[in-house]
VOBADO-378131 format. One record per atom (N, C-alpha, C, O): x, y, z. Coordinates in pm, whole numbers, plus 32768, in hexadecimal, padded with zeros to 4 digits. Example, Ala and Ser with C-alpha at 12.3 -4.5 7.8 and 13.67 -1.06 7.14 Angstrom:
# VOBADO-378131
85277DC7830C84CE7E3E830C85287EB6830C85907EB4834E85057F1F82C485577F9682CA850A80038313853D80728324
# end
This chain:
# VOBADO-378131
7D1987597F497CE386D57F367D57866E7F327DC1868C7EFA7D4685FF7F687DB085987F6D7DCB85627EE57D7085557E937E4A85427ECA7E7485127E477E4484847E397E4B84377E987E11845D7DC07DDC83D87DAD7E4583707D817E2582F97D777EC4839D7D687F29833F7D387FB083737D5F7FC483EC7D69801083167D76809B833B7D9580A783967E0B80F883F27E0A8057837F7E6F806083CF7EE680DA83AC7F3980EF83377F5B812D840F7F5C81AE83F27F9681BF84288021821783FA806A816B8489804B817884B880D681398457813680F183FB810F8155846C81B5811F841D821E80BD846E826F80DD84DC829B8047843A82847FE5848582CF7FF6845F83647FCD83F3838F803084B783AE8040849F843C7FF3850E8485801C858284867F8584E984C17F2F854985037F7C859185757FC9855585BF7F638612857E7FA8865E85E87F88862E866F7FCE864D86CF7F1C85E0867A7EF885A786FE7F64854A87307F75853887A97FAF850D86D2801584AA86FC808084F1874980C584B3879880908577873380F885C6877680C485FC87F9811186358846804185EC88168005862D888C7FD185C588F07FA585EC895C7FD2854588D07F9A84E289287FF0846989308034844688D07FEE842789A5802D83A789B07FC9833B89CE7FEE82CB89F37F4A835989BF7EDD82FC89D47EBE82B889507E8582F688F77EE3823A89427ED381F588C27E4081E8889C7E1B81F988287DEA81C989027D5D81B788E27D1C823788AF7CCC823388527D3E82A688EB7D0D832788BB7D3B8343882E7CEE837287DA7DB8832688147DF1833E87947DB282E587287DA2830F86B67D8E826B874D7D4B820E86F27CC3824C86C27CA18248864C7C7A828487267BFB82BC87027C0C833386A67BBC8345864A7C73838586BD7C9083F7866A7CB083CD85D87C81840C85797D00836285CA7D2E833985457CBD82ED84FD7CB382F584837C6B82A685447BFA826185057B9882C984CB7B5F82B484607B85833885137B3383A284DE7B7683E784667B35840E84057BFB83F684717C45843384017C3983E583817C25841F83167C478360838B7C3A830B83167BB2832182D97BA88330825F7B4B832383267AC1833582F37AB583BC82AD7A7983C682427AEF842782ED7AE684AC82B77B2E84BB82347AF784F381D67BAA8488822C7BFD84A081B87BC7844881437BE2846780CF7B7F83DE815F7B49838A80F37AEC83DD809B7ADB83BD80267AB2844680D07A59849880817AA284DA800F7A6784F27FA57B2484F980227B7685377FB67B8184D17F457B7C84F77ED07B91844F7F647BA883EB7EFD7B2383D07EB17B2083BF7E377AB983CE7EFE7A3683BD7EBB7A1B84327E5F79DE84227DF67A4884A97E867A3685207E317A8685157DB27A5885447D4A7AFD84D87DB67B4884C07D3D7AFF845D7CE17AF984707C687ACA83F97D197A8083987CC97A0683E07C7F79EA83C97C0A79C484357CCC795B84857C8D798D84D67C16794C84DE7BAD7A0685167C2B7A3F85697BC77A65851E7B4A7A6185577ADD7A8A84A27B557AB884537AE47A42842F7A867A5684177A0F79C8842A7ABC795084057A6A796A83847A1D7968838179A2798083207A6579A5829B7A2C792B824F79FE78BB82727A25793D81E879AB78D1818C798F789E814E7A0C78EA81407A6D782181277A0F77E080F87A88782B808C7AD3783F80987B4C7856801E7A8B78987FB37ACF791B7FDA7B09793D7FAD7B777967802F7AC379EA80597AF779D880B67B6D7A2580B07BCE7970810F7B66794B81667BD6792D81137C53795C81317CC178DF80AB7C3F78BB80587CB67935800C7CEE79447FF97D66798A7FE27C927A057F997CBD7A5F7FF47D147A8E7FC97D7D7A74806A7CE87ACC80C27D337A8F80EB7DB77AD580F07E1C7A0F81077DBB79C9812D7E3579C980B57E9979DC80C67F1179B3803E7E6379B87FCA7EBA7A437FB67EFA7A4F7F917F6E7AAC7FCF7EA87B317FC47EDF7B4F80257F4C7B9080047FAF7B1E80A27F3A7B3581077FA17AE780DE801F7B1F80E4808D7A6B80B580127A1C808C80857A5A801980D27A5E8019814D7A8B7FB480857AC97F4180C67B4A7F6D81107B697F3A817C7B937FCA80D77C0B7FF881167BEC803E81987C32802981FB7B868092819A7B5E80D682147B42807082807B74808082F07AF4800782637AD17FA382C77B487F5582FA7B567F4083727B9E7F2B829E7C117ED582C67C797F2C83107CB27EFF83737C917FA382E17CF37FF983277CC9801A83B27D1A8016840F7C49803C83C57C1B805F84497C167FE284A37C2A7FEB851C7BFC7F7184687C037EF284B77C947EDA84EA7CA97EB4855D7CF17EF084957D7F7EDC84BA7DAF7F4585217DFC7F28857C7D7E7FBE850D7D9E802B85717D66800185F87DAA8010865E7CEB7FCC85FD7CAD7FA9867A7CE77F2B86B97CF87F2587327D047EC886697D217E42869E7DB77E1C86927DE87DCF86E57DFF7E5186307E897E21861F7EF07E8786557F4F7E5F86997EDF7F02863A7F417F6686657F447F7186FD7EDB7F7C873D7FBB7F6E87387FCD7F7287C980107FF087FC800F80098875804B804087A2809180B987C880658126876C8028810D8704808481A2879180668216873E80AC820B86B98072822B8651812881DF86BA817181CB863B812E816285E181288171856780FD80FA862080B5809285D2803680C88597801580A885257FEE811985E07F75815885B17F9381AA85367F4981A584D3800181F8853B8029824F84CB804881F88454801E821A83E580918189846580B5813683F2803780FD83B0802B810183367FDC80CB83FD7F61809083C87F0C80FC83847ED780E783187F01816E83C47EB481DF838C7EEC820B83057EA1821B82A57F71821F82FD7FAD8244827E7FA081D982147F9381F7819D7FA3815A823F7F8E80EE81E47F0380F881A77EF280E6812F7EA4811481F77E19812081C67E08819181657DBF818481027E4A8202817F7E40827581297E82825480A27E51827B80387EEF820F80A87F3081E6802B7ED8818D7FDD7ECE819D7F637E95812C80207E3A80D07FD97DC781157F9D7DA080F67F2C7D8B81777FE77D1981C27FB37D3F820B7F317CF282107ED17DBA82457F317DEC82837EB57DF482257E437DCE82447DD27E2781AD7E617E3281477DFA7DA7811B7DC37D9681087D4B7D4C810C7E1B7CBF80E77DF27C8A81527D9B7C4C81357D357C9F81CF7DC17C6A823D7D737CA382467CEB7C5C82637C8B7D26822E7CDF7D6882307C5A7D4081BA7C037D4B81C17B897D11814C7C417CF080D67BF67D6380817BCF7DD680AB7BE07D4C80097B9B7DB37FAC7B777DA17F847AE47D5F7F1F7AC77DD97FD07A867DC57FB779F97E037F3379C67DD47EFA79637E687F057A067EA07E8379E47EAA7E2E7A5D7EA27E617ACD7EBB7DAB7A4E7EBC7D4E7ABA7F3D7D547B0C7FAA7D4F7AD47F317D5F7B8C7FA27D657BE97F777D2D7C6E7F0A7D4C7C9F7FCD7CDB7CA87FB17C9F7D2C80307C927D7C809A7C757D4480277CA77DFE809B7C977E5880697C3F7EC980007C567F0580B87BD77EE3808F7B6C7F3F80FD7B517FAA81737B437F8980D57B4A802681297B1F809280DD7AA980DA80707AB8811081217A3880D480E379C1810E805B79A380D17FFD79768113805479BE804B7FDA799D80017F6B79FE80117EFF79E77FDA7F7C7A6C805B7F177AD1806C7F447B57803C7FBC7B7380377EE37BAD80197F017C307FE37EC37C9D803D7E637C8680877EFB7D1080317EC77D8B80747EDD7D90810D7F207DE981417EA27D2C81527EAE7D2081E27EE07C9282047E9D7C3081E37F4D7C8782407F837BFF82547FD67BF082D37FF47C5483147FFB7B7882F680487B53836B80D17B15834380DE7ADA82D881337B24839981B47AE5838082017AE083FF81E47B28845F82667A8A840182BD7A81847283347AE3846683567B0C83F883737B0784D683EA7B6284CC84617B1A849184AF7ADB84D7846E7B26840E84D77ADC83C184E37B25833C84A97B90832A852F7AEB82DE85317B17825684AF7AEA821484967A738206845D7B4C81EB83D57B2B81BE83D77B288122840A7B8480E2839E7ABC80EB83977AAF805A83227B02802982B37AF1805C83377B5B7FC782CF7BAD7F8982C87B847EF7832A7B937EAE82577B527ECC82447B217E4181F37B8A7DF581867BAF7E1E82297BB97D8681EC7C1E7D3481C77BE27CAC821B7BAB7C6681477BEE7C8A81177BBC7C0980D57C307BBE808E7C817BF880EF7C367B3B80B37CA37AED80AE7C777A5C81047C2C7A2D80467CA77A1480337C92798680067D1079447FAB7D53797780407D3478D880197DAE78917FA07D9278367F7A7D1F781D7F657DFD78077EF47DF277AB7F207DE1771C7F877E1776F47ED67D9976CF7EE67D8C763B7F767D6576197FB07D9A75BA7FAE7D08766880337CD8764580A57D307676811A7D12765C80837D9D76BD80EF7DF076EF813E7DAD775E810F7D4B779881B37DDF777D82087DA577E182017DFD786381CD7E6D786382397DC578CE823D7E0F794B82CE7E057985831A7DAA796482ED7E6379D7836D7E607A1D835C7EAC7AA382FD7EF87AB783B97E947AFB83BB7EDB7B7B83D57F707B6384297F967B12838A7FC37BAE839D80517BA083CD808D7C1E83F380447C7A83CE81107C2983F9815C7C9E8381819D7CDE833181DB7C97836F81927D5F830181D57DA38309826D7D9682A682B17D7C838382A17DA8839383337D9E842583517D83847C83347DD58440838D7D1084C383BA7CE7852783477CF9852082E57CB0858283517D5885EC82ED7D6985C382807DCC861082227DE2854E828B7E08852082297E6B84D681BC7E25846981D17DEF851281467E2484D280D27DE2845280A87E2783ED808C7DE6845680A37EAB83DF80727EF583BC80DA7F63841281237F94833A80DC7F85831081287FFB830980BC806982D8804D8056833F80E780E28334808C8155833380E081D58380813E81E982D380B6822B82C780F782AE82AC808B8313825C803282F882EC808E838A82DB801D83E382F680518475832580C0848E82D17FF584D182F2800E856083737FCC858983987FCE85FE83B97F91852984347F4A854384977F6484D284777FA9847185107F2E84E085707F37847885437ED78404853C7E5D841885287F0C839184FC7EB4832485207EF882A1851A7F72829585467EA6823F856B7ED981B8855C7E69815285667DF3817285417E9480D3853D7E35806885C47E30802385F97E977FFA85FD7DBB8017867F7DAA7FD6867E7DD87F4786307DA57EF786D67E397F2486DA7E687E9C87507E327E4E87687E5D7DDD879A7DD57E8888097D997E3F87D67D397DD587827CE47DF1880A7D467D5D87E77CEE7CEB87527CE97CCC871B7C807CAA87137D587CD986887D627CB286787D4E7C1E86CD7D7E7BD286137D0B7BF185FC7CFB7B6085D47D837B2085717DC17B4886217DAE7ABE860C7E327A8385DB7E2979F285D27E8E79AC85BA7DAC79C685937D9C793E84F67D94793984B27D94799F84C47D8E78BF84327D8478AD84077CF378AC84527C97788C83877CE378D1834F7C5B78DB82D27C50788882807CAB788A82BF7BE6784182417BC7780481DE7B9D786B81687BBE786382107B5578CD81BA7B287940820F7B3579BD825D7ADA79D982057B9E7A0982567BB37A7F822B7B547AEF81B57B4D7B13828E7B0C7B2582777AB77B9882FD7AAF7BE3834A7A517BD083157B117C3683977B217C75838A7B1F7D0C831B7B287D4283FD7B117D5083FA7B0A7DE484617B767E1884D17B807DE884357BBE7E77848B7C1E7EBD84A07BF37F4F84527BA37F8385067C247F8E85207C04801D85087C7E8076854D7CE3806D84A37C7080CA84877CDB812D84CD7CB381B084A17C5581F285367CF981D585817CD7824F853D7D1382C8852D7D8C82D585167CBA831F84D57CDB839C85067C83840E84BA7C62846A85887C5E840885BE7C05846D85BF7C3E84F985B77BF5855B85CA7CC0850185CF7D068582854A7D3285B685427D79861B84DF7D08857084587D2E859D84307CE08617846A7C78863583CD7D10865D83927CC786CF82FF7CAE86B282C57CEE865B82C47C5186FB82377C3986E881E87CB9870682067D02876481847CD286B381287D4486B6815F7DBB8669811B7E20865B81DD7DB0863682057E1B85D981B87E19855D817A7DB3853C81B87E88851481737E91849281CE7ECF8429821D7F29844781C47EA083B282107ED7833D81B07EEF82CB81627E9882A681B87F658297816F7F87821C81CE7FA781A4822A7FF781B381B87F6C813582117F8580C781BE7F8D804281517F55803581F97FD47FE381B87FE97F62821C7FC17EF3828E7FF17EF081F17F6C7E9B823F7F447E2481FC7F7F7DA681837F727D92824F7FBF7D5482187FFD7CDB82407FAC7C5E82B37F827C5081E07F977C0781F67F4B7B8B81CF7FA37B1281677FE57B1582217FA57AAC82097FF37A3381D57F9679C181FA7F2179B681807FCF797281547F8A78F481A17FC7788181A38041787081E07F74783182457F9E77CB82157F6B774181E57EFB773282267FC476DE82127F9C7652827D7FE375FE8287805E760082CC7F9575B383367FCD755E8397802675AD83BF8091757F83BB7FF576268417803B768083E280BD76B7842F810B76EF836080D776AA8322814D76DB82C4812B774F827180D2774082CE816D77BE8273815B782F81E8819D780E81DE821677FA8182814A780980FA817C77EB80A981947867805081E9786A80C8814778CD807C8153794D80CB811979BF812980CD79A880A8813D7A3880E980FE7AAC808680FF7B22803081587B2B809280A07B78803A809A7BEE808D80627C6180E3800B7C4E807180977CD980A780627D54804080117D9A7FC8802C7D92806F7FAB7DE080157F597E3080517F4E7EBD80C77F317ECD80007F647F20802F7F707FAA80027EF47FFF7F927EC37FF1805C7EC6805580407E5380A880697E76813580CF7EB78149801A7E4C8199803F7E5C822380517DD282647FFF7D78825080B97DC382AE80E17D4582EB80DB7D51838381177DAC83BC80967CF783C580947CF2845A80F27C83848180DF7C12845581587C9F84D281B87C3F84FC817A7BEF857281467C2A85D281827B68856981427B1485C981A67AAA85FC81827A588650
# end
């Protein structure tokens, strides 16, 4: 069963190694997204959540299926781009399944989750607020990796002088370097935020964004 949180592998269908037909591969990956979503719905079943929270998580998964498959069909132009968008969708489904116990938002050009940008240094605005007066701080996606990033071009998030302290109200800006990108490239990245109380991490959540270069 797929993991509902902190998923770090990349789902690259074996079909990508057997075909050079982008349209055929799109169909394969659209079907794959629909199939694997059943694992995440099964996790929601397992959690036995209160009704409203159950509905919220299921709605998030359903919306992710629709938007991911729309981007696979209409935005991705290469097999690599299809993989990036598909893996982005899987990451988002895991995040929806795990839920969002504290407020967190990531914005590029004023939009979240699915957004557009030019090939340049892209401003990424991160906002977060802990529960019951708790603080938040930037976390690590996996071990020593601060951020998860996958793209069809050379892209990275600048880690120089990152704020490493706790925030009562986080409202910070990161730099996503995509100067060498071309139109129709895609970048998917995940930022992780921790909820802190008395210097102890109580919870953490990642939030994933996909950017279409235009």
